[in-house]
C-alpha positions, 0 to 999 in steps of 0.5 A, a space after each residue: 267527365 264521361 257521360 252517356 248524354 250526347 247533348 253537351 254545349 260548352 260555353 262561359 258562365 254569365 252571372 244571373 240575377 241571383 246566384 242560383 240562376 246560372 246563364 251559360 253563353 254558348 256562342 251568343 246563345 244564352 242557356 239558363 239553368 236554375 241550380 241551388 246555391 249549394 251546387 254553385 258553391 260545390 262546383 266553385 263557379 263564377 262569372 267568366 268560368 268555362 262550363 258545359 250545359 248537359 241537356 237531357 231530353 226524354 222526348 223529341 217532337 217534330 212540328 210542321 206548319 
């Protein structure tokens, strides 16, 4: 898979409360994505599978104080 995005985190799928909430455990930090049941079926993912979280951010904010 080739992407222009540079923010890709690899981890393992953790089953959420419903099949549409996919939790990805990335070295102890959990990232959650809401996807459709159809998308889960199309991807063929289940708990324990390896997957990647691709993060698209159009803004970067800096805060101080």
